[in-house]
C-alpha positions, 0 to 999 in steps of 0.5 A, spaced: 500 500 500 502 506 498 500 512 502 499 519 498 502 525 501 496 529 503 494 536 502 494 538 509 497 544 511 500 540 517 504 535 512 500 529 515 500 523 511 493 521 509 490 514 511 489 508 506 483 509 501 485 516 499 489 513 494 483 510 490 481 517 488 486 522 489 490 521 483 484 523 479 482 529 483 482 536 480 486 540 485 492 535 484 498 539 483 495 546 485 497 550 490 493 547 497 493 554 500 487 556 495 483 550 499 485 553 506 484 560 505 479 564 509 477 569 504 471 569 499 475 570 493 479 564 494 473 560 497 469 561 490 475 559 486 476 553 490 469 551 489 470 552 482 475 547 481 471 542 485 465 543 481 469 540 475 472 535 479 471 528 477 472 525 485 468 531 488 463 526 492 469 522 494 473 528 497 467 530 500 465 524 504 473 523 506 472 530 509 466 528 512 468 521 515 475 524 517 471 530 521 476 535 517 474 542 520 478 546 515 479 548 508 474 546 502 473 539 500 468 536 495 466 543 494 464 545 501 467 549 506 468 547 513 462 551 516 458 547 510 460 541 512 458 542 519 451 543 517 451 537 513 453 533 518 448 536 523 443 535 517 445 527 516 445 526 524 438 529 524 435 525 518 439 519 522 435 520 528 428 521 525 429 514 521 433 510 526 
């Protein structure tokens, strides 16, 4: 198994599984700072990359499962992912 270097600002190495979709990521090779900026212009630009990415769903689910609380992943900011997590939790409780 080969671990793929992460785009995390910490330089952490991603866990197994990410290597299945990361090579096809639209952001691969781009400056990761674009996806970890706080200004609206960068967030808009990062989301534009995600909209055309063939693996944005996998990326989003990776961030959701990993509870990544920073950056744009799968076209969603950390705040948007928190809202989605709460929404999924409510739906699970209602259907559970």
